[in-house]
C-alpha atoms as an extended CHARMM CRD file, in Angstrom:
* protein
*
       210  EXT
         1         1  UNK       CA            -37.5040000000      -83.7960000000      156.8770000000  PROA      1               0.0000000000
         2         2  UNK       CA            -34.1870000000      -83.6540000000      155.0410000000  PROA      2               0.0000000000
         3         3  UNK       CA            -32.9440000000      -86.6490000000      153.0960000000  PROA      3               0.0000000000
         4         4  UNK       CA            -29.6770000000      -88.2110000000      154.2610000000  PROA      4               0.0000000000
         5         5  UNK       CA            -26.8320000000      -89.0190000000      151.8960000000  PROA      5               0.0000000000
         6         6  UNK       CA            -25.9190000000      -92.7010000000      151.7420000000  PROA      6               0.0000000000
         7         7  UNK       CA            -22.2210000000      -93.1270000000      150.9910000000  PROA      7               0.0000000000
         8         8  UNK       CA            -21.2040000000      -96.5630000000      149.7070000000  PROA      8               0.0000000000
         9         9  UNK       CA            -17.5750000000      -97.5520000000      149.1540000000  PROA      9               0.0000000000
        10        10  UNK       CA            -17.2110000000      -99.7070000000      146.0640000000  PROA      10              0.0000000000
        11        11  UNK       CA            -13.4550000000     -100.1500000000      146.6200000000  PROA      11              0.0000000000
        12        12  UNK       CA            -10.2930000000      -98.1260000000      145.8750000000  PROA      12              0.0000000000
        13        13  UNK       CA            -11.5940000000      -94.5610000000      145.2570000000  PROA      13              0.0000000000
        14        14  UNK       CA            -14.9980000000      -95.5090000000      143.8520000000  PROA      14              0.0000000000
        15        15  UNK       CA            -18.0680000000      -94.4420000000      145.8060000000  PROA      15              0.0000000000
        16        16  UNK       CA            -21.7860000000      -94.1770000000      145.2420000000  PROA      16              0.0000000000
        17        17  UNK       CA            -23.5950000000      -91.2020000000      146.7930000000  PROA      17              0.0000000000
        18        18  UNK       CA            -27.3810000000      -91.5370000000      147.0030000000  PROA      18              0.0000000000
        19        19  UNK       CA            -29.8740000000      -88.9240000000      148.1400000000  PROA      19              0.0000000000
        20        20  UNK       CA            -33.6240000000      -89.1220000000      147.6530000000  PROA      20              0.0000000000
        21        21  UNK       CA            -33.2420000000      -92.0230000000      145.2360000000  PROA      21              0.0000000000
        22        22  UNK       CA            -30.7510000000      -90.1550000000      143.0060000000  PROA      22              0.0000000000
        23        23  UNK       CA            -27.3770000000      -91.8830000000      142.6770000000  PROA      23              0.0000000000
        24        24  UNK       CA            -23.9560000000      -90.5140000000      141.7530000000  PROA      24              0.0000000000
        25        25  UNK       CA            -20.9250000000      -92.7370000000      141.0980000000  PROA      25              0.0000000000
        26        26  UNK       CA            -17.4060000000      -91.3920000000      141.6050000000  PROA      26              0.0000000000
        27        27  UNK       CA            -14.1290000000      -92.7080000000      140.1540000000  PROA      27              0.0000000000
        28        28  UNK       CA            -15.0080000000      -96.2440000000      138.9690000000  PROA      28              0.0000000000
        29        29  UNK       CA            -11.9900000000      -98.4890000000      138.3800000000  PROA      29              0.0000000000
        30        30  UNK       CA            -11.4020000000     -100.6720000000      135.3120000000  PROA      30              0.0000000000
        31        31  UNK       CA            -11.8610000000     -104.4190000000      135.6370000000  PROA      31              0.0000000000
        32        32  UNK       CA             -8.6250000000     -105.9350000000      136.9010000000  PROA      32              0.0000000000
        33        33  UNK       CA             -6.8890000000     -102.5930000000      137.4500000000  PROA      33              0.0000000000
        34        34  UNK       CA             -6.8390000000     -102.8560000000      141.2610000000  PROA      34              0.0000000000
        35        35  UNK       CA             -5.6140000000     -106.1140000000      142.7230000000  PROA      35              0.0000000000
        36        36  UNK       CA             -8.1500000000     -108.0320000000      144.7960000000  PROA      36              0.0000000000
        37        37  UNK       CA            -11.2170000000     -105.9820000000      143.8630000000  PROA      37              0.0000000000
        38        38  UNK       CA            -14.1500000000     -107.4370000000      141.9050000000  PROA      38              0.0000000000
        39        39  UNK       CA            -15.3360000000     -105.9510000000      138.5980000000  PROA      39              0.0000000000
        40        40  UNK       CA            -17.7040000000     -103.0350000000      139.0450000000  PROA      40              0.0000000000
        41        41  UNK       CA            -21.2200000000     -103.1780000000      137.6400000000  PROA      41              0.0000000000
        42        42  UNK       CA            -23.0600000000     -100.1220000000      138.9220000000  PROA      42              0.0000000000
        43        43  UNK       CA            -26.1330000000      -98.1040000000      138.0150000000  PROA      43              0.0000000000
        44        44  UNK       CA            -26.5280000000      -94.3990000000      138.6730000000  PROA      44              0.0000000000
        45        45  UNK       CA            -28.0520000000      -91.2040000000      137.3620000000  PROA      45              0.0000000000
        46        46  UNK       CA            -24.6770000000      -89.4220000000      137.1060000000  PROA      46              0.0000000000
        47        47  UNK       CA            -20.9500000000      -90.1910000000      136.9420000000  PROA      47              0.0000000000
        48        48  UNK       CA            -17.9810000000      -88.0380000000      137.9710000000  PROA      48              0.0000000000
        49        49  UNK       CA            -14.2720000000      -88.8180000000      137.5970000000  PROA      49              0.0000000000
        50        50  UNK       CA            -11.3920000000      -86.9980000000      139.2370000000  PROA      50              0.0000000000
        51        51  UNK       CA             -8.9120000000      -87.7320000000      136.4390000000  PROA      51              0.0000000000
        52        52  UNK       CA             -8.2930000000      -89.9140000000      133.4190000000  PROA      52              0.0000000000
        53        53  UNK       CA             -6.4260000000      -92.9220000000      134.8220000000  PROA      53              0.0000000000
        54        54  UNK       CA             -7.9710000000      -96.3460000000      134.2850000000  PROA      54              0.0000000000
        55        55  UNK       CA             -8.4280000000      -97.0340000000      137.9950000000  PROA      55              0.0000000000
        56        56  UNK       CA            -10.6020000000      -93.9020000000      138.2760000000  PROA      56              0.0000000000
        57        57  UNK       CA            -12.3860000000      -93.3010000000      134.9530000000  PROA      57              0.0000000000
        58        58  UNK       CA            -13.8970000000      -96.5960000000      133.7850000000  PROA      58              0.0000000000
        59        59  UNK       CA            -17.2720000000      -95.2800000000      132.6280000000  PROA      59              0.0000000000
        60        60  UNK       CA            -18.1240000000      -98.6570000000      131.1020000000  PROA      60              0.0000000000
        61        61  UNK       CA            -18.6870000000      -99.9820000000      134.6260000000  PROA      61              0.0000000000
        62        62  UNK       CA            -21.6240000000      -97.6260000000      135.1570000000  PROA      62              0.0000000000
        63        63  UNK       CA            -25.0150000000      -97.8720000000      133.4990000000  PROA      63              0.0000000000
        64        64  UNK       CA            -26.5550000000      -94.4220000000      133.4620000000  PROA      64              0.0000000000
        65        65  UNK       CA            -30.2420000000      -94.5010000000      134.3210000000  PROA      65              0.0000000000
        66        66  UNK       CA            -32.6360000000      -91.8430000000      133.1230000000  PROA      66              0.0000000000
        67        67  UNK       CA            -34.4860000000      -89.8880000000      135.7670000000  PROA      67              0.0000000000
        68        68  UNK       CA            -37.2550000000      -87.3470000000      135.4170000000  PROA      68              0.0000000000
        69        69  UNK       CA            -36.4990000000      -86.0330000000      138.8840000000  PROA      69              0.0000000000
        70        70  UNK       CA            -33.8950000000      -83.2840000000      139.1960000000  PROA      70              0.0000000000
        71        71  UNK       CA            -30.6580000000      -84.0860000000      140.9740000000  PROA      71              0.0000000000
        72        72  UNK       CA            -30.6960000000      -83.1540000000      144.6610000000  PROA      72              0.0000000000
        73        73  UNK       CA            -26.9610000000      -82.5060000000      144.4320000000  PROA      73              0.0000000000
        74        74  UNK       CA            -25.3480000000      -79.1810000000      143.7620000000  PROA      74              0.0000000000
        75        75  UNK       CA            -21.9240000000      -80.0770000000      142.3880000000  PROA      75              0.0000000000
        76        76  UNK       CA            -18.9090000000      -77.7810000000      142.5010000000  PROA      76              0.0000000000
        77        77  UNK       CA            -15.2600000000      -78.5620000000      141.9090000000  PROA      77              0.0000000000
        78        78  UNK       CA            -11.7550000000      -77.2220000000      141.7840000000  PROA      78              0.0000000000
        79        79  UNK       CA             -8.7010000000      -78.4680000000      139.9270000000  PROA      79              0.0000000000
        80        80  UNK       CA             -5.4540000000      -79.4290000000      141.5620000000  PROA      80              0.0000000000
        81        81  UNK       CA             -2.6620000000      -81.9570000000      140.9020000000  PROA      81              0.0000000000
        82        82  UNK       CA             -2.0520000000      -85.6910000000      141.1390000000  PROA      82              0.0000000000
        83        83  UNK       CA              1.4620000000      -85.0210000000      142.4640000000  PROA      83              0.0000000000
        84        84  UNK       CA              3.5860000000      -82.4570000000      144.2610000000  PROA      84              0.0000000000
        85        85  UNK       CA              5.2060000000      -81.1880000000      141.0370000000  PROA      85              0.0000000000
        86        86  UNK       CA              2.3300000000      -79.1960000000      139.4950000000  PROA      86              0.0000000000
        87        87  UNK       CA              1.1650000000      -82.2390000000      137.5630000000  PROA      87              0.0000000000
        88        88  UNK       CA              4.4760000000      -82.9560000000      135.8550000000  PROA      88              0.0000000000
        89        89  UNK       CA              4.5720000000      -86.5190000000      137.2250000000  PROA      89              0.0000000000
        90        90  UNK       CA              0.9570000000      -87.6880000000      137.0490000000  PROA      90              0.0000000000
        91        91  UNK       CA             -1.1520000000      -84.8670000000      135.6550000000  PROA      91              0.0000000000
        92        92  UNK       CA             -4.2080000000      -83.0540000000      136.9790000000  PROA      92              0.0000000000
        93        93  UNK       CA             -6.7470000000      -84.0290000000      139.6310000000  PROA      93              0.0000000000
        94        94  UNK       CA            -10.2350000000      -82.6630000000      140.2570000000  PROA      94              0.0000000000
        95        95  UNK       CA            -11.8720000000      -82.3540000000      143.6710000000  PROA      95              0.0000000000
        96        96  UNK       CA            -15.6760000000      -82.6010000000      143.6280000000  PROA      96              0.0000000000
        97        97  UNK       CA            -17.9720000000      -81.2180000000      146.3390000000  PROA      97              0.0000000000
        98        98  UNK       CA            -21.5610000000      -82.4660000000      146.5600000000  PROA      98              0.0000000000
        99        99  UNK       CA            -24.1780000000      -80.4810000000      148.4940000000  PROA      99              0.0000000000
       100       100  UNK       CA            -27.6810000000      -81.7740000000      149.2070000000  PROA      100             0.0000000000
       101       101  UNK       CA            -30.2680000000      -80.9430000000      151.8690000000  PROA      101             0.0000000000
       102       102  UNK       CA            -27.8030000000      -78.9410000000      153.9340000000  PROA      102             0.0000000000
       103       103  UNK       CA            -25.0610000000      -81.6010000000      153.8070000000  PROA      103             0.0000000000
       104       104  UNK       CA            -21.6830000000      -81.2400000000      152.0840000000  PROA      104             0.0000000000
       105       105  UNK       CA            -19.4120000000      -84.1020000000      151.0550000000  PROA      105             0.0000000000
       106       106  UNK       CA            -16.1610000000      -83.8500000000      149.1080000000  PROA      106             0.0000000000
       107       107  UNK       CA            -14.3190000000      -86.5040000000      147.0980000000  PROA      107             0.0000000000
       108       108  UNK       CA            -10.6590000000      -85.5200000000      146.8100000000  PROA      108             0.0000000000
       109       109  UNK       CA             -9.7730000000      -87.9330000000      143.9980000000  PROA      109             0.0000000000
       110       110  UNK       CA             -6.0770000000      -88.7180000000      143.6870000000  PROA      110             0.0000000000
       111       111  UNK       CA             -4.9710000000      -85.5540000000      145.4330000000  PROA      111             0.0000000000
       112       112  UNK       CA             -1.1820000000      -85.4500000000      145.3850000000  PROA      112             0.0000000000
       113       113  UNK       CA             -0.4730000000      -82.0530000000      146.9290000000  PROA      113             0.0000000000
       114       114  UNK       CA             -1.7520000000      -79.6740000000      149.5580000000  PROA      114             0.0000000000
       115       115  UNK       CA             -4.5520000000      -77.4640000000      148.1410000000  PROA      115             0.0000000000
       116       116  UNK       CA             -3.9390000000      -73.7310000000      148.1030000000  PROA      116             0.0000000000
       117       117  UNK       CA             -5.4790000000      -71.3830000000      150.6740000000  PROA      117             0.0000000000
       118       118  UNK       CA             -8.5940000000      -70.6120000000      148.6310000000  PROA      118             0.0000000000
       119       119  UNK       CA             -9.1930000000      -74.3070000000      147.9860000000  PROA      119             0.0000000000
       120       120  UNK       CA             -8.6700000000      -75.1420000000      151.6430000000  PROA      120             0.0000000000
       121       121  UNK       CA            -11.2720000000      -72.5490000000      152.5680000000  PROA      121             0.0000000000
       122       122  UNK       CA            -13.7390000000      -74.2620000000      150.2140000000  PROA      122             0.0000000000
       123       123  UNK       CA            -13.1340000000      -77.5660000000      152.0250000000  PROA      123             0.0000000000
       124       124  UNK       CA            -13.6140000000      -76.2480000000      155.5420000000  PROA      124             0.0000000000
       125       125  UNK       CA            -16.2940000000      -77.7260000000      157.8010000000  PROA      125             0.0000000000
       126       126  UNK       CA            -17.5360000000      -80.4150000000      155.4220000000  PROA      126             0.0000000000
       127       127  UNK       CA            -19.9600000000      -82.9990000000      156.7320000000  PROA      127             0.0000000000
       128       128  UNK       CA            -17.8690000000      -85.7090000000      155.0700000000  PROA      128             0.0000000000
       129       129  UNK       CA            -14.4800000000      -85.8890000000      153.3610000000  PROA      129             0.0000000000
       130       130  UNK       CA            -13.4390000000      -88.8470000000      151.1790000000  PROA      130             0.0000000000
       131       131  UNK       CA             -9.6650000000      -88.6310000000      151.2740000000  PROA      131             0.0000000000
       132       132  UNK       CA             -6.7770000000      -90.6770000000      149.8140000000  PROA      132             0.0000000000
       133       133  UNK       CA             -4.3160000000      -91.8060000000      152.4810000000  PROA      133             0.0000000000
       134       134  UNK       CA             -2.1080000000      -94.5000000000      150.9330000000  PROA      134             0.0000000000
       135       135  UNK       CA              0.7440000000      -92.3200000000      149.7050000000  PROA      135             0.0000000000
       136       136  UNK       CA              3.0440000000      -93.0280000000      146.7190000000  PROA      136             0.0000000000
       137       137  UNK       CA              0.4960000000      -91.9220000000      144.0770000000  PROA      137             0.0000000000
       138       138  UNK       CA             -1.3020000000      -89.4670000000      146.3790000000  PROA      138             0.0000000000
       139       139  UNK       CA             -0.8190000000      -87.6230000000      149.6430000000  PROA      139             0.0000000000
       140       140  UNK       CA              0.2320000000      -89.9190000000      152.4710000000  PROA      140             0.0000000000
       141       141  UNK       CA             -1.3030000000      -90.4500000000      155.8990000000  PROA      141             0.0000000000
       142       142  UNK       CA              0.5880000000      -87.6130000000      157.5990000000  PROA      142             0.0000000000
       143       143  UNK       CA             -0.2750000000      -85.0580000000      154.9100000000  PROA      143             0.0000000000
       144       144  UNK       CA             -3.8780000000      -86.2390000000      154.9380000000  PROA      144             0.0000000000
       145       145  UNK       CA             -3.9530000000      -85.6630000000      158.7080000000  PROA      145             0.0000000000
       146       146  UNK       CA             -2.6500000000      -82.1070000000      158.2370000000  PROA      146             0.0000000000
       147       147  UNK       CA             -5.3440000000      -81.4670000000      155.6270000000  PROA      147             0.0000000000
       148       148  UNK       CA             -8.0360000000      -82.8070000000      157.9500000000  PROA      148             0.0000000000
       149       149  UNK       CA             -6.7590000000      -80.6640000000      160.8280000000  PROA      149             0.0000000000
       150       150  UNK       CA             -6.9250000000      -77.5340000000      158.6620000000  PROA      150             0.0000000000
       151       151  UNK       CA            -10.3570000000      -78.1570000000      157.1600000000  PROA      151             0.0000000000
       152       152  UNK       CA            -12.1250000000      -79.8650000000      160.1000000000  PROA      152             0.0000000000
       153       153  UNK       CA            -14.5780000000      -82.2200000000      158.3440000000  PROA      153             0.0000000000
       154       154  UNK       CA            -17.1090000000      -83.8900000000      160.6370000000  PROA      154             0.0000000000
       155       155  UNK       CA            -16.7290000000      -87.3860000000      159.1260000000  PROA      155             0.0000000000
       156       156  UNK       CA            -13.5620000000      -88.6100000000      157.4240000000  PROA      156             0.0000000000
       157       157  UNK       CA            -13.6340000000      -91.6810000000      155.1740000000  PROA      157             0.0000000000
       158       158  UNK       CA            -10.2030000000      -92.8510000000      153.9750000000  PROA      158             0.0000000000
       159       159  UNK       CA             -9.7250000000      -94.3540000000      150.5120000000  PROA      159             0.0000000000
       160       160  UNK       CA             -6.9880000000      -95.3610000000      148.0500000000  PROA      160             0.0000000000
       161       161  UNK       CA             -4.9740000000      -97.5800000000      150.3830000000  PROA      161             0.0000000000
       162       162  UNK       CA             -4.0400000000     -101.2540000000      150.5100000000  PROA      162             0.0000000000
       163       163  UNK       CA             -5.5200000000     -103.8680000000      152.7950000000  PROA      163             0.0000000000
       164       164  UNK       CA             -5.6120000000     -107.5750000000      153.3510000000  PROA      164             0.0000000000
       165       165  UNK       CA             -6.1480000000     -109.0460000000      149.9020000000  PROA      165             0.0000000000
       166       166  UNK       CA             -6.7050000000     -105.7990000000      147.9740000000  PROA      166             0.0000000000
       167       167  UNK       CA             -5.0600000000     -102.6520000000      146.6620000000  PROA      167             0.0000000000
       168       168  UNK       CA             -1.7380000000     -101.6780000000      145.1240000000  PROA      168             0.0000000000
       169       169  UNK       CA              1.0910000000     -103.1440000000      147.2290000000  PROA      169             0.0000000000
       170       170  UNK       CA              2.9830000000      -99.8250000000      147.1920000000  PROA      170             0.0000000000
       171       171  UNK       CA              0.1640000000      -98.1270000000      149.1010000000  PROA      171             0.0000000000
       172       172  UNK       CA              0.1910000000      -97.9000000000      152.8700000000  PROA      172             0.0000000000
       173       173  UNK       CA             -2.3980000000      -99.6460000000      155.0240000000  PROA      173             0.0000000000
       174       174  UNK       CA             -5.2750000000      -97.6210000000      156.4400000000  PROA      174             0.0000000000
       175       175  UNK       CA             -3.8970000000      -98.1930000000      159.9430000000  PROA      175             0.0000000000
       176       176  UNK       CA             -1.1090000000      -95.6900000000      159.1720000000  PROA      176             0.0000000000
       177       177  UNK       CA             -3.8100000000      -93.0220000000      158.8670000000  PROA      177             0.0000000000
       178       178  UNK       CA             -6.1260000000      -94.2920000000      161.5990000000  PROA      178             0.0000000000
       179       179  UNK       CA             -3.4130000000      -94.3030000000      164.2650000000  PROA      179             0.0000000000
       180       180  UNK       CA             -3.1150000000      -90.5300000000      163.9110000000  PROA      180             0.0000000000
       181       181  UNK       CA             -6.6700000000      -90.0650000000      165.2710000000  PROA      181             0.0000000000
       182       182  UNK       CA             -8.2860000000      -90.7070000000      168.6100000000  PROA      182             0.0000000000
       183       183  UNK       CA            -11.7400000000      -91.5710000000      167.2960000000  PROA      183             0.0000000000
       184       184  UNK       CA            -11.8710000000      -94.2920000000      164.6090000000  PROA      184             0.0000000000
       185       185  UNK       CA            -14.8050000000      -96.5320000000      163.7320000000  PROA      185             0.0000000000
       186       186  UNK       CA            -14.3010000000      -99.7050000000      161.6880000000  PROA      186             0.0000000000
       187       187  UNK       CA            -17.6820000000     -100.2330000000      160.0690000000  PROA      187             0.0000000000
       188       188  UNK       CA            -19.2170000000     -103.6840000000      159.6860000000  PROA      188             0.0000000000
       189       189  UNK       CA            -20.3280000000     -102.8240000000      156.1670000000  PROA      189             0.0000000000
       190       190  UNK       CA            -19.3780000000     -100.6930000000      153.2140000000  PROA      190             0.0000000000
       191       191  UNK       CA            -21.9140000000      -97.8850000000      153.6080000000  PROA      191             0.0000000000
       192       192  UNK       CA            -22.5150000000      -94.8690000000      155.8360000000  PROA      192             0.0000000000
       193       193  UNK       CA            -25.7260000000      -92.9010000000      156.2750000000  PROA      193             0.0000000000
       194       194  UNK       CA            -24.7890000000      -89.2390000000      156.5420000000  PROA      194             0.0000000000
       195       195  UNK       CA            -27.2240000000      -86.8540000000      158.1750000000  PROA      195             0.0000000000
       196       196  UNK       CA            -27.1230000000      -84.0860000000      160.7620000000  PROA      196             0.0000000000
       197       197  UNK       CA            -26.8980000000      -86.6350000000      163.5840000000  PROA      197             0.0000000000
       198       198  UNK       CA            -24.0900000000      -88.8120000000      162.1920000000  PROA      198             0.0000000000
       199       199  UNK       CA            -21.2560000000      -88.9300000000      164.7570000000  PROA      199             0.0000000000
       200       200  UNK       CA            -17.9700000000      -87.3730000000      163.7420000000  PROA      200             0.0000000000
       201       201  UNK       CA            -14.5680000000      -88.9800000000      163.3870000000  PROA      201             0.0000000000
       202       202  UNK       CA            -12.7610000000      -91.3450000000      161.0480000000  PROA      202             0.0000000000
       203       203  UNK       CA            -14.9320000000      -94.1080000000      159.6020000000  PROA      203             0.0000000000
       204       204  UNK       CA            -13.1680000000      -97.0040000000      157.8650000000  PROA      204             0.0000000000
       205       205  UNK       CA            -15.7070000000      -98.6790000000      155.5920000000  PROA      205             0.0000000000
       206       206  UNK       CA            -15.4830000000     -102.3700000000      154.7530000000  PROA      206             0.0000000000
       207       207  UNK       CA            -13.8800000000     -103.0390000000      151.3890000000  PROA      207             0.0000000000
       208       208  UNK       CA            -15.7320000000     -105.3110000000      148.9310000000  PROA      208             0.0000000000
       209       209  UNK       CA            -12.6230000000     -107.3700000000      148.1720000000  PROA      209             0.0000000000
       210       210  UNK       CA            -12.9590000000     -110.7030000000      146.3650000000  PROA      210             0.0000000000
């Protein structure tokens, strides 16, 4: 029987992916860098960051645990930009794709532009896409919807937006993205179990705000 991937939202763009007891943390934010979010104190076997801004690369928040077991994740990536001006405004951004037990999940980081055709092909038919939707620093809700329509992920988890009591005020609310879809689930908690039977659609995870 294949192991599922547990996807936990730690706030902003930080997630923990866990499969078979092996944990990966993505884009941890620095203490105090995102309004309304508590300090991160996480443990994992591996850490990946999309770019070197303090709200995405705070390695000090993650204690790396040693593991004799090999990682179940095959990790691939491609490089893109944090803006729509070839990185001239905010620099580079890296998209990571994690594959384990027949499941594929991508974390788009602070994607600020539409990926090129080859990159879009790589993102097609994912089991889960973690996508920024708040605009201003990244793609906005409408561009995110276009990207989803092109690539057709089964599950879409929005990130990097503002909400009641958390997030950068310049970012749009998640409702701006959610209203563009017919099927939206507002989860009671901050985690999703991803397996072959997980229903598709947009899933808004609960933010661990203070």
